[in-house]
Backbone bond lengths (Angstrom), bond angles and torsions (degrees), N, CA, C in turn:
res aa  C-N    CA-C-N  psi(-1)  N-CA   C-N-CA  omega(-1)  CA-C   N-CA-C  phi
1 X - - - 1.374 - - 1.515 110.20 -
2 X 1.242 119.23 158.94 1.469 123.71 -176.17 1.556 108.48 -99.96
3 X 1.279 123.53 27.94 1.475 125.68 -178.45 1.453 110.46 81.35
4 X 1.244 122.81 15.38 1.521 122.56 175.64 1.507 109.86 -92.30
5 X 1.279 115.14 143.01 1.536 120.31 175.71 1.496 102.10 -109.04
6 X 1.361 114.13 115.97 1.416 124.61 174.41 1.549 112.13 -82.25
7 X 1.386 113.87 124.95 1.433 116.02 -177.66 1.666 103.66 -136.18
8 X 1.212 110.29 148.64 1.489 115.81 -176.41 1.420 109.34 -108.84
9 X 1.419 115.95 134.13 1.506 119.70 177.24 1.580 107.60 -116.03
10 X 1.266 115.88 134.46 1.413 120.28 -179.99 1.455 107.21 -68.46
11 X 1.392 117.99 144.79 1.491 121.48 -177.94 1.521 109.07 -60.34
12 X 1.192 124.77 -38.75 1.568 122.71 -178.21 1.519 105.64 -60.57
13 X 1.321 127.55 -28.60 1.462 122.27 -176.89 1.514 109.61 -80.51
14 X 1.337 119.42 -21.02 1.451 128.19 -177.13 1.557 107.95 -83.33
15 X 1.281 116.85 -38.75 1.420 124.45 -169.20 1.568 118.66 -53.53
16 X 1.303 117.99 -31.49 1.401 117.66 175.74 1.521 116.71 -72.91
17 X 1.264 113.51 -12.75 1.540 123.23 177.45 1.439 114.87 -93.86
18 X 1.412 118.54 -13.02 1.516 120.34 -178.43 1.524 113.93 -72.35
19 X 1.269 115.59 135.84 1.490 120.35 178.38 1.533 107.27 -76.28
20 X 1.335 111.94 167.34 1.565 114.53 179.68 1.623 107.17 -70.07
21 X 1.195 124.99 -36.26 1.422 126.64 -178.78 1.476 106.79 -69.82
22 X 1.348 121.01 113.44 1.460 126.03 -173.10 1.503 108.35 -97.88
23 X 1.406 116.42 109.92 1.448 122.42 172.66 1.544 105.30 -154.11
24 X 1.344 117.56 177.63 1.549 121.57 -179.51 1.454 109.63 -65.78
25 X 1.339 121.40 -38.25 1.342 121.05 -176.53 1.549 116.16 -68.45
26 X 1.229 112.14 -39.53 1.522 115.02 179.33 1.644 107.67 -75.81
27 X 1.299 117.19 -25.87 1.485 119.30 178.54 1.585 106.22 -70.70
28 X 1.271 112.58 -45.80 1.581 118.36 176.92 1.514 110.32 -53.46
29 X 1.343 113.04 -56.64 1.457 120.91 175.59 1.496 117.53 -48.54
30 X 1.289 117.49 -43.82 1.442 126.27 171.28 1.499 114.41 -56.73
31 X 1.352 109.11 -48.52 1.533 114.39 176.08 1.516 116.97 -58.80
32 X 1.304 109.11 -42.60 1.574 117.97 178.79 1.575 104.61 -60.66
33 X 1.312 117.84 -58.13 1.447 122.92 -171.17 1.649 104.83 -54.71
34 X 1.296 113.85 -49.67 1.512 119.69 -174.15 1.490 109.45 -61.81
35 X 1.370 120.65 -39.62 1.352 122.61 -178.70 1.554 114.92 -71.23
36 X 1.338 115.87 -19.35 1.434 117.62 176.55 1.408 116.54 -89.91
37 X 1.313 116.50 -0.81 1.456 119.53 177.03 1.561 111.51 -72.83
38 X 1.324 116.25 129.20 1.387 118.01 -172.92 1.543 114.14 -64.49
39 X 1.338 120.28 -25.30 1.389 128.44 -177.21 1.561 110.69 -91.36
40 X 1.366 118.60 3.50 1.537 122.03 -172.64 1.546 105.96 -67.59
41 X 1.347 110.30 133.65 1.454 119.75 177.06 1.601 107.60 -97.62
42 X 1.277 118.03 128.52 1.442 123.03 178.55 1.493 108.41 -97.53
43 X 1.376 118.23 153.93 1.363 123.73 173.60 1.489 114.57 -110.57
44 X 1.451 113.13 148.92 1.407 114.22 179.40 1.614 113.50 -82.52
45 X 1.219 122.95 149.91 1.460 121.35 177.56 1.527 111.92 -66.35
46 X 1.321 115.49 147.12 1.394 122.52 179.70 1.568 109.31 -69.76
47 X 1.394 116.16 141.38 1.433 121.56 178.58 1.522 107.07 -70.42
48 X 1.326 118.02 166.60 1.510 119.82 178.61 1.514 108.99 -69.39
49 X 1.351 122.30 -28.47 1.508 122.36 172.52 1.520 110.27 -65.20
50 X 1.349 118.27 -42.08 1.449 121.04 -178.42 1.576 109.82 -63.14
51 X 1.356 111.75 -41.98 1.453 114.41 179.37 1.566 111.77 -65.78
52 X 1.262 117.41 -43.80 1.515 121.94 176.93 1.520 108.92 -55.86
53 X 1.335 118.06 -48.14 1.505 122.67 -179.57 1.606 108.38 -58.45
54 X 1.328 116.75 -44.86 1.484 120.44 -179.15 1.445 105.64 -60.94
55 X 1.358 120.76 -51.71 1.453 122.06 -172.91 1.496 110.93 -64.70
56 X 1.340 123.13 -39.00 1.370 123.79 175.31 1.468 112.24 -61.56
57 X 1.385 119.17 -41.75 1.424 123.61 176.71 1.587 111.28 -59.00
58 X 1.308 111.07 -45.53 1.474 117.71 -179.96 1.495 111.77 -56.02
59 X 1.356 118.64 -42.23 1.419 124.38 -178.20 1.496 110.88 -74.55
60 X 1.274 113.87 -33.62 1.518 115.68 178.85 1.531 109.00 -70.12
61 X 1.413 117.03 -43.17 1.428 113.98 173.43 1.532 120.30 -56.72
62 X 1.304 117.49 -35.13 1.384 121.27 -179.63 1.541 110.06 -76.87
63 X 1.257 112.45 -33.75 1.512 116.14 -179.26 1.693 109.26 -67.14
64 X 1.315 110.79 -34.21 1.475 115.33 -173.90 1.547 101.12 -85.68
65 X 1.297 122.77 -51.46 1.461 124.67 -168.70 1.563 113.44 -94.37
66 X 1.283 114.80 -9.28 1.474 116.34 -177.02 1.638 109.32 72.26
67 X 1.329 111.04 167.01 1.465 117.82 172.07 1.403 109.60 164.63
68 X 1.300 116.94 152.95 1.559 118.74 -174.63 1.384 109.28 -96.46
69 X 1.395 125.08 -8.24 1.412 121.14 175.37 1.510 118.28 -99.48
70 X 1.384 115.32 27.02 1.460 117.99 -175.57 1.459 111.09 -71.17
71 X 1.288 120.43 -32.07 1.473 126.33 -178.47 1.565 105.77 -64.74
72 X 1.366 111.94 -45.22 1.495 112.05 -175.10 1.611 108.82 -68.09
73 X 1.237 117.06 -43.23 1.498 120.53 177.46 1.464 114.92 -63.16
74 X 1.254 120.35 -41.95 1.410 122.22 176.05 1.592 111.53 -68.53
75 X 1.354 112.83 -38.41 1.480 113.23 172.43 1.512 117.37 -64.24
76 X 1.324 119.99 -30.17 1.393 122.83 172.55 1.500 110.21 -75.21
77 X 1.285 123.66 -21.98 1.397 123.24 176.81 1.397 119.35 -80.22
78 X 1.426 113.27 -30.25 1.427 121.65 -177.44 1.546 113.06 -53.58
79 X 1.299 121.24 -54.96 1.497 124.98 178.28 1.479 113.28 -49.16
80 X 1.267 120.06 -29.21 1.534 118.79 -179.34 1.391 109.65 -53.89
81 X 1.401 117.65 -39.03 1.506 117.21 -169.74 1.477 110.49 -104.27
82 X 1.429 114.57 15.44 1.418 115.53 177.26 1.473 115.32 63.22
83 X 1.365 116.69 22.97 1.501 119.54 -179.86 1.496 110.81 -68.19
84 X 1.405 113.15 -44.30 1.475 115.62 -171.23 1.545 105.85 -60.86
85 X 1.371 120.51 -39.26 1.543 119.06 -174.11 1.527 106.31 -65.11
86 X 1.361 115.53 -42.75 1.480 116.98 -179.51 1.437 115.42 -64.23
87 X 1.313 115.63 -34.88 1.574 121.33 174.85 1.597 110.40 -66.86
88 X 1.328 113.10 -43.62 1.511 117.85 177.74 1.388 111.49 -59.88
89 X 1.296 120.59 -46.43 1.544 124.56 -177.05 1.370 106.08 -63.91
90 X 1.442 127.57 -30.99 1.375 126.98 -176.00 1.459 115.08 -66.59
91 X 1.353 114.85 -26.89 1.450 122.53 179.13 1.563 107.07 -92.66
């Protein structure tokens, strides 16, 4: 590491600092402003087990209720466990 301390901020803590114009620059500015607040509460990252439980619940909800975005959601979950990298290296 380069001397940076990585901390996570829950989106609900950043939302009050977001400006009406929605783009990446204003989102980044809101995150910086929120992170500098002395009373800001940071959250701990989820464990691999918590992420697996959430992914399983997501798949179960789609299986039971159906949904057209299941492929997108599963595709966004795969990189969490580094599965894509392992599959890529296999080829």
